[in-house]
N, C-alpha and C positions, 0 to 999 in steps of 0.2 A: 670619320665621325668617330669618337672616343665613345667606350662602353660607357652609358647611362647618361649621355649628353642629350639634349634635345634636338630630335630631328629638324633639318632645317626647314622653315616654313614654307609650303607649297601655295603658290596664288589659287585663289579660285576662280575657275572660269565660269562667268554667268551668262545668261542670255545679254543682248548687245544693250547697254546703258543709257547710251548718248547719242542716237543716230544723228539726230538734227542738229545737233548741238555741234557735232564732229565736222558737219558740212559746213556749219557757219563758225569756226571758230576766228577765222579770219577778217570776219565781218564787224565794221564798227555796232556797240551795242544799242544805240540810239536811244529816242527818247520813248518814255514808259508810260503804260499808267497801272492801276492795280485792277486785280480782278479776282471773283471769288471761284472757289471750287467747280460749282455748278457749271459758269462760263466756259473754265477752262476745259472740263470734259466736252463739252458741246464743240469747242472750237479746236481743241487738239487730240482729243481721243486719249489713248492709255500714256501715250510718251509726254504729255504735257509740254508747258511751255519751254522756253531754252533756259530761264531760270529754275525751274524746277527739276530738269535735267539735270542743272547743275548742280542742285542738291543733294539729287540722287547718285551722283558720280562723287561727292564730296563724301558722303554716307558712306559709300561702298568700298571707295579706295582708302579712305583714313583708318575704316576697320582691317582694310588688309596692312595698313604701315604698322599698326598695333602688333600684327600679329609678325611681322617683321622683326620690330624690336620686342617681341613678347613683354608688351604691356598692355594690362587689363584696361577694358572699357572701365571710365568711373561712372558711368551714366548708361540707364537702358537705352534701346532704341526710341531714336524720337518717333512720333507720329507726323503723318503730313501736316503743314501748315494749313491753313483753314483760308487763306487767301495766297497770291501770286503775282508776280509781275507779267505783263503781255508786253513787248517791245514792236516798234514801229513795223521792223523790217521782216515782221515773221510771220505776219496774219494781215490778209486783206481786211478784215473786221476790225483793225485797232483804231483807224479815225473815228468809226461811229462810238468804241468803247471808251476812248478819250474823253469825248464831250461828257461822259457822266462824272468826270473828275478833273475838271480842267482847274488849272491849266496841266498840260501835259509836262512829267517831271524831264529834266533835261538828261544828256546821255552821264554827266557827273552822278545826278543826284540817283538815276537808274543803277548805276553800278554800286553805288552806296547800300542802296535797297537789297541788289541781288546778293552783295556781300553779307549782310544780315541775315536772310533768309537762309545763306549756304552754310552758316556756322553758328546759328543761333539753335540751341536746344528747344526753347518756345520763342516763336515769334511777338513782336510785340503787338498789341491793339492796332488793326487796321488805321484806324481813328487819328493814331500818330504818325503815320509814315510821313508825312511832310517834316514834322519836327525831326526825325531821323535823317532825312534825305540832306537836310541843310547844314549837318555837322560836318565840318570840314576835316576832322581827323579824330580818328579813333585811337584807341589805348593800345591796339595789338599791333600797330605798325602799318597794317595794310594798305592804308590811304598814302604813305611816304613811300613805300615800295610802287604803289600805282602811278605815283608821280615821278618816281625815278624811272620808270622802264619806260611812261609815257613820253617825257621829255627827249628820247631818242627819236621820237617820231614828232616831234614838234608840239609845244605846250598847247595850240588850238585845236589838237586832234583828238577826238573822243575814244577812250581805251576799246579795245577788241574785247570780244570775249575770251580771245586765248591769253590777253595780258593781264585779266580777272583773273581766269582759271590759275594762272601761272602765279599771280602772285598771294592768293586766297590760299592755295595749295602749300606753295612755299611756308608761309607763317604758321599754318594749322599742323604741318610736319615737323615745324622746329620745336613750336610749343608741346607735340606728343613728343619728342625728345626729351624735353627739359625734365629735369629731375631723375633722368635714368644713365645719362653717363658723366656724371659728375662735372668737373670742370669743363673738359670739352664741350659737353653741349650748352652750358653758360656762355662760353666764347663763340661758341655758332650762333647762339639765339640771340646774343647782347651786340654782335658786332654787325653792325647794318651793312659794312661792306662784304661780309660773308653773305647776307640774305639777298641784298642784290645779284653778287653772282649765282648763287643758287638759282633765284628767277630767271635770270636770263639764261641760263643753261637748261631750266625745264621751259621756258618760251622757246627756245630753240628747237627743242626736241618735237614741241606741238606744231609748229610752224612747218616742220618736216615732215612730220609723220600723225594727221591729225584723227586718223583712226587710232591712235595709241588710247583714246580715251574712251573707247567701245567695251573696254575688259578692263575692270577694277584692279584686278592684279598685277598686268604689266606697267599701268599707268602708276600704281603703288609703289612698285620697284624703281620706276623712274624718279618718280618724286622724290621717294628717299635719296636715289645715288645722286639728285641735284644738289640736297642739303648736305650731302657729304661732299662737296664739291672741293672744298677746303682741304679732304684729304687724299683725293684724287686729282686733283689738279685739272680738268676737263676732260678726263678720259671718258671715252663711251662706254656704258654698260656693256660688259661681255656676256656673263653667264649670272642666273639667278644665285649659283654657286659662289661666285665672287662678292657679291651683295651680301651674302650670307656671312662669309669670311671677314668680310671687311666691319660688318655691323657687331659680329660676336668679339672682334679683336680690341671694341670698344668697350663692350661689357667687361670683359675678362681677358687677362693678358693672355697671349696666344701660348702654343706649347713649344714655340721658338722662343725661348726667355731665358736672359742672362741672370744668374742672381749672385750679386756679389756685396763687397765691403766698396760704399761711395771712395775712390781713390782722390788721392791728392790734388790739389790743381793741375800740375805738370803733368802728370798720371794720365787724367783726366783729358785735358788737353789733346794729348797725344793720342789717347784712344778714339776721341771723338772724329780725330783724321780720318781713323779707317774706317769709322762708322758712317760719318757724313763728309765724304773726300769734294764735296762740291762747295762746302762751306769756305769762305775766303779765311785768312788768318785772325781778322778782326773779329769776325761774326762767330766763329769757334771760340777766341776769348772769351767773347760777351756769354756767349751758352756756358761756358766751363764754368765762368763766374755765376752765374745765374743758378747752375745745378747744387754748386757748392753753397748756396743761400748769401752770396756777397751783393749785398744792393748795388745795383746800377747808379751811375754819376746821372744818367737821364733820366728823370723823374718819369717821362712819356713810356719808358719801358714797361711791357708786364712782367711781372716777375712769375707768374704760374700758368700754367696752357697755354704758354707761348707757341705758336708755329714757329720751329726752330728753322725749317728748310721747306721749300714747297716748289716745283716743277711738275708740269705734266708726266704723271707716272712714276713721280716719288713725292712722299711726304714724311714730313718727319714731325712729331709735336712732344712737349712732355709736361708733365704734372707733379705736384709735391703731394703727396698724402701720408698723414702720421710723421713717423720716422724712416721715411724713403722715398727716393724720387725714382720717378718711370719715365724712360725716354721710349717712345713707341716708332717706327719707322715703318712705312706701306711704300711697297717699291716692286714696279713691274724689272721682270728678269730683261725684258724687249719692248717694244710698242708693240701695243694691242695684245700682251699677254697679262694672263691674268695678276693681280698685284699680290705678293708676299708679305706677310706681315711678321717683325722682329720685334723684340722687345728687351729691354735692359732694366733691371731691376735694383737699384742700388740702396742699401741700408745705410742710414745716415749714423754716424758712430755717436 
């Protein structure tokens, strides 16, 4: 760490956050009904319903994500909602309580309400929950992501708690990233394919290690690493230092930065052969022309913030800022080793 730099964010270890939810991650959400705080206290005690545990986990883990990103919260901590959900498989009293609000919410409607409670600073009025449950698409893309993840299990299968958690977390982490990492954060946030890969990566971690969600710090690190899937190509998270290195390299150029004038096309083409030897001649020619500002003949080619190369353990992307072009390469010396980050910063004449 260089003098005067901000020390790496240290995850906060806290009491276990979601013990019941961790045991139920693989279970389908099932049908649901609404209950007030007093009913929740009597039925579940301090732990709360699975929906409440989901809210608590998201609050604490997203706070940790903001710490890793060095982003300040734009709202004060929210108060607990005045009502919550109870699902059919978590408490034997569910059938009796469901009779007070017939008919019961379907599994998909329950997932929509659980998502609303998990991400909303102020919950909707309880009287409007059915209207909200019937909305098929939200503006943040979580529903589309849930459909993508659910299609792998079959269209008729209700979502699991793990699927819901992975989808909601991925969207919220990428929204937190927005406006902090310039072109790349927009690329990650707006590219649905990146979002799907990140959610799949996080879902795999949840299925392998459900106890991960019992502490907000480690879960936040995995969630952020998943959303940076584009940069590491599916590598497992090694140490917190590795995540800190990668996150910092996106906010400011690393120490290993070559600064020079942008060379002519032929010289640049040759240099890229040394920097990114895995590129085919055609891909190297295309990247050289893009860096030089030559418009591609294919209108579907993105000309800024483009992933230049991607494979497990190695990623390169570039962006144009004012009168300079930056190429950033994240590369592991060997499988399983930490990523090293290098950059080339070329001034445009």
